[in-house]
C-alpha positions in Angstrom: 2.6 13.6 -46.3 4.8 16.0 -48.3 3.7 17.6 -51.5 6.9 16.4 -53.2 6.2 12.8 -52.3 2.6 13.1 -53.4 3.7 14.5 -56.8 6.2 11.7 -57.2 3.5 9.1 -56.7 1.0 10.9 -58.9 3.5 11.2 -61.8 4.8 7.6 -61.6 2.9 6.0 -64.4 2.8 2.3 -65.4 4.8 3.4 -68.4 7.5 4.8 -66.2 7.6 1.6 -64.2 8.0 -0.4 -67.4 10.7 2.0 -68.6 12.7 1.5 -65.3 12.1 -2.2 -65.3 11.9 -3.3 -69.0 11.7 -7.0 -69.9 15.5 -7.3 -70.2 15.9 -6.0 -66.7 13.2 -8.3 -65.4 15.0 -11.3 -67.1 18.3 -10.2 -65.6 16.7 -10.1 -62.1 15.2 -13.5 -62.6 18.6 -14.9 -63.7 20.2 -13.4 -60.7 17.6 -14.8 -58.3 18.0 -18.3 -59.9 21.8 -18.1 -59.8 21.9 -16.8 -56.2 19.5 -19.3 -54.9 22.0 -22.1 -55.8 24.4 -20.6 -53.2 22.1 -21.0 -50.2 18.9 -22.7 -49.0 16.9 -19.5 -48.9 14.1 -18.4 -51.3 14.2 -14.9 -52.8 11.3 -12.9 -54.3 11.7 -9.5 -55.9 8.7 -7.2 -56.2 8.5 -3.6 -57.6 5.6 -1.2 -57.0 5.6 2.0 -59.1 3.5 4.2 -56.8 0.8 4.2 -54.3 -2.7 5.5 -54.6 -3.5 8.7 -52.7 -5.5 6.7 -50.1 -2.4 4.8 -49.1 -0.4 8.0 -48.9 -3.0 9.7 -46.7 -2.9 6.8 -44.3 0.8 7.5 -44.0 1.7 3.9 -44.6 5.4 3.2 -44.5 7.2 1.3 -47.3 8.1 -1.3 -44.5 4.4 -1.8 -43.7 3.6 -2.2 -47.4 6.5 -4.7 -47.8 5.0 -6.8 -45.1 1.7 -6.8 -46.9 3.3 -7.8 -50.2 5.3 -10.5 -48.3 1.9 -12.0 -47.4 0.2 -11.4 -50.7 2.9 -13.1 -52.6 3.0 -16.0 -50.1 6.7 -15.6 -49.5 6.0 -17.0 -46.1 4.7 -20.2 -47.6 7.9 -22.3 -47.8 8.5 -25.5 -46.0 11.3 -24.2 -43.8 10.2 -20.5 -43.5 13.2 -19.4 -45.6 11.6 -16.8 -47.9 13.0 -13.3 -48.3 11.2 -10.5 -50.1 13.0 -7.6 -51.7 10.4 -4.9 -52.1 11.0 -1.7 -54.2 8.7 1.3 -54.1 9.9 3.1 -57.2 8.3 6.5 -56.6 10.2 6.8 -53.3 13.3 4.8 -54.5 12.8 2.9 -51.3 13.9 -0.7 -50.8 12.7 -3.0 -48.0 13.6 -6.5 -47.1 11.3 -8.8 -45.3 12.7 -12.2 -44.2 10.7 -15.1 -42.8 11.4 -16.4 -39.4 13.7 -19.2 -40.7 16.1 -16.6 -42.0 15.0 -13.6 -40.1 16.3 -11.4 -37.4 17.0 -14.2 -34.9 19.6 -15.6 -37.3 20.8 -12.4 -39.1 22.4 -9.4 -37.4 20.1 -6.4 -37.5 22.3 -4.3 -39.7 22.6 -6.8 -42.5 19.2 -6.3 -44.2 19.3 -2.5 -44.2 22.8 -2.6 -45.7 21.4 -4.7 -48.6 18.7 -2.1 -49.1 21.2 0.8 -49.2 23.2 -0.9 -51.9 20.2 -1.0 -54.2 19.0 2.5 -53.2 22.4 4.0 -54.1 22.1 2.6 -57.7 18.4 3.6 -58.0 19.3 7.2 -57.1 21.4 7.3 -60.3 18.7 5.7 -62.4 20.6 2.3 -62.6 17.6 0.1 -61.8 19.0 -3.1 -63.2 22.3 -2.7 -61.3 20.4 -1.8 -58.1 18.1 -4.8 -58.4 20.9 -7.2 -59.0 23.0 -5.7 -56.2 20.1 -6.2 -53.8 19.6 -9.9 -54.9 23.4 -10.5 -54.7 23.6 -8.8 -51.3 20.7 -10.9 -49.9 22.3 -14.1 -51.3 25.5 -13.2 -49.5 23.7 -12.7 -46.2 21.9 -16.0 -46.7 25.1 -17.8 -47.5 26.7 -16.4 -44.3 23.7 -17.1 -42.1 22.0 -20.1 -43.8 18.6 -21.4 -42.6 18.9 -24.1 -40.0 17.2 -26.7 -42.3 18.4 -28.1 -45.6 17.2 -26.8 -49.0 14.1 -28.5 -50.3 14.3 -27.1 -53.8 12.9 -24.0 -55.6 9.6 -23.3 -53.8 8.9 -19.8 -55.0 8.9 -18.3 -58.5 12.2 -16.7 -59.5 10.6 -14.0 -61.8 10.2 -10.5 -60.4 6.7 -9.1 -59.9 5.6 -5.7 -61.0 2.7 -4.6 -58.7 
């Protein structure tokens, strides 16, 4: 664990999280999720975590491992056709991870597609453009889901569209 990373997490306050993702940005993300889900049979969830407690940092948990935990905690896996996709943002690290359920996961999507979606958002976040980065991530995931749709038809909106602040 680097000192710089530790300091970023310690100084990331709930206020800083709300400043980066104010209600207008959250509403824009929700609108993007709703609009994008009409283009494909997948289900998208967007979650942002400001920072981790020191105990998580000491354990050297990776953003990917935490994203998998959040995928489970938010029940993104709980769709009829296993077509849920989580976009997880760790704001203190400006890290983005995508976790896709098995109905839309690695067996259907080439391995370089999800990281490319993450990089689009991370480039925007590096310049403090959080709304643009979040919407870019949602749009990129929707594009992947449209090109590699789940094998089964859409059964409607099974997951909430509103983003989650953890």
